[in-house]
Structure formats: structure tokens, C-alpha cells
N, C-alpha and C positions, 0 to 999 in steps of 0.2 A: 582530318574529317572522316576517318573510317575507311579511306580508300584502300588501305592495306587489307582490311577484312574482305572487301569486295574482290580484290585481286586474288586473295587467298582461296576463296571458294571457287572462283573461276579456274584457277590453276589446279586445285584438287580434283575437280571434275575432269578436266582435260588430261591430267597426268594419270588418272586411273581408268582411262578408257580401255576397254577390253581388247580393242584393236591396237596392237603394239605399234603399227605403222603410224596411226593417228596420235597415240600418246607421245611418240617421239617428238612431235611438233607442239607439245603442250605449251611451251613458253610463247611461241609465236601466235598460237591460237588464242591464248589468254590475253596477249597484248591487243589483238584484233578485236576480241569481244569487249574488252574493257574500254577501248577507244570508241567502239560503236555505241556502247551503253552511255558513256559520258557525253557523246555528241547528242544523243537523244534527250538526255536529262541534264545537259550542261548548265541550264539556268539555275538549277538548285545549288550549284557550287560556285557561282559567280557573285561575289559580294556586291558589286555594283547593281545587280538585278534583284537584290533581296526583297525590295518592296514591290516589285512588279508582280503581276498575277502569276507569272510562270516561275518566279523566284521562290526562295525557301519561305519567306514570310507570306507570300501569296498562297503557297500550298497550305501553310498552317491556317490561314484565314478560311480557305475552302473547306478544310477539315473541321474547323470550328462550326461553320455554317451547316455542314452535313450532320454533325453530331447534334447540334441544336434542333435541327429539323426532325431527326428520328428518335433521339433520346434526350429531350430537354431536361428531364429530371436529373440525369447524370451531369449534363453540362452545367446546370444551375448549381448543383452540389459542388462540383470542382471549382466553379467561380467563387462560391461562398467561402470555401476553405483556402482560397488563394493559389490554386494550381492553374497556371496558364497552360494552354495547349502547347505552347512552344517549349515548356519544360521537358516534355517527352517526345513531342512530334518531330522536332528538329533532328534528334538522334535517330529516330525511326526512319526518317526520310533520307538523311545523308549516308546511312549505312545500308539502306534497302532492307532493313529488318534483320541484318546478319547477327546482331547481338541478342536478339529476343528469343531465338529458338535453337534447338539442337541442330547440328549440321544436317542430318538427313531431312529434317523438317524444313530447314532453310532451302535446301536443294529442291524439295518438292514445291515450296512456295515460288521459288524462282522459275521453275518449269512453267508454272501458270503465268508468271509475270512476263517471261519472254514470249509466251504464246499470245499475250494480249496485244491488241493493236494500239492501245493507249495506256502505256505503263503508268503515267501519272494518275489517271482515273482509277486504274486497278489498285494502286497503292492507297489512294484516298479511301476507297471503300473497305479495303482490308484493314487499314488502321482504325477506322471508325468502328468496324465490327469487333476488332480486338478490345476496344474500350467497352463496348456493349456486352461482350462475352463475360467480362468480370464486373458487371454493373452492380450486382448484389454486394460484392466485397467492397467496392468503391463507396457505395451509398452509406455503408455503416462505419466508414473509416475516417480518420482525421488526416491532416495534411501529410504528416510523415509516413503513415501507413499507405495512403493512396500513392504517394510518390514512389515508395518502395515497390508497390505492385506494378506501377507503370514502367519503372526502371529495371525491375527483375520480373519480367512477365511470367506468370504461372504456367506450368505445363498444360498444354491443351492439345486436342486432336486437330492437327493441321488440316485434314481433309474436311472436317466439319466446319472449321473456320472459313476455309475457302468457299465452301458451298453456301454458307450463310452470307458471305460477302457478295457472291454472285447473285444469290436470290434477292438480296436487297437492291442491287443495281437494276436487276430486271424489273422488280416491282416498282421502284421509283420511276423508271422509264415508262412503264405502262400508265402509271397515275399521271405523270407529267403530260404524256401524249393525250390522254383522255381529257385533261383540263384545257390544254392549249389548242388542240385540233377538234376535240369533240364538244367543246363548249360547256363541259361539266364543271360544277364547283368541286372543290377538294372533297367536301363531305359526300357528294354524289359519287365521285370517282372511287373513294374508299369503300363506299357501301356496295358498289356494283362490281368491283374487281377484287377477286379473292387473292390474298397474298400466298406466295409459295410456302410450303410447310416449314422450310428451314430458316425462314426469317426470324430473327431474335426480337428486334424492335423495329417499328416503322411508323413514322409520322406520330410518334408519341404513344403508340399502343403496343403492348406485347404481341408478338407474332403478326403485327400489322393490323 
């Protein structure tokens, strides 16, 4: 399930610590970090919980819903050509995106993931932003080309990707709050709240 790749990155970072005293304990630190990560995200790896909201299929459904909300055009295109979200999202989730980026970019992404208070939510927005980042290529491509793009993710600026993901989360939170607590309709909220400049797509509109 890709656990070797997760362990590999953890060990690489621990073993290459500039503090030799700390790097000496790389194996022990790797085990502790790996254990802590799996405890927090364990439901993703337990087959009996696959269909629960916190299981892998539940995560995939949440991602489908988020993509449909913010980029329905891409979601509809992928549906039409027969690409289910699970075709690529399960791999992304079970490896925490270790196969999609170069090692330095993966480490940079993980820095943000570990700093997040809700790793599952962080990954959901990052994964959806990844799809929207390559939306133009996806929209003009057929089944095999789209699947290749999603399985061999194109080189991208990881800082821009993370900023776009963060901006989308903030914007959606603001809109949701305005609708639920402020009593505004979605149209009113979108008209009155300006989206952050780094948002790619939001609620079906470019740049929100």
C-alpha cells in the first residue's frame, strides 16, 4: 500500500539531520513518526472501514464532492470519459502523495501536512487543487491521456500548489460561514466576499 515509500521519506529526513546526535537515532525516530502518522490516519488503511466516512472510499467520496463543487466541468468530463476518482485518488491518499512529486517537493508538502491540525482535510484540498491545476490538459484529453496525467503528475511549483489549496480552503470556509451563520444565499455570499488571488477555481468559476 505504499507504506515503504512513507517510511523511506521519513527515514531520509531523519538520517540527514545536520545534528549528528539526532541523526544517530534516525531509525527510532522514523518508527515513532510512522506509528504516530498511521494512528492518526489509520482508517484509510483498514479494509473493514473502507466504506466509512473516514475510510478510503469515504475520503474518495469527499474528494469527489469537493471537486464537483468547485470545478464541475472537470468532474463531468472525467465522468464522461470513464475515469472514476478512485482510479487515482486511492493511490494519492495511501501514499500521502509520495509518488507524485520529486523528493524535495514531497518533503516541502509534508512539512505543511504535519503542521496541519487536520491532515485528512489538508490532503483533500491539496488533491482537488492538483486536479484543477491541470484542468486545461484534462479537459482536452481522452481516457488514456487523462489517466496518464493523473498517474504521472506533471512537474509543478509546489509552493504555488500549496498556496492555491490553502486559499481555496479559506475561501470555502468564508462562503460557508456567510451562508450558514449570516443567512446569505450562495449567490449573495459569492458576490460579497472576494476570493483570494491564488484561488484557481471555486464554486464553478475561475478564480472564484
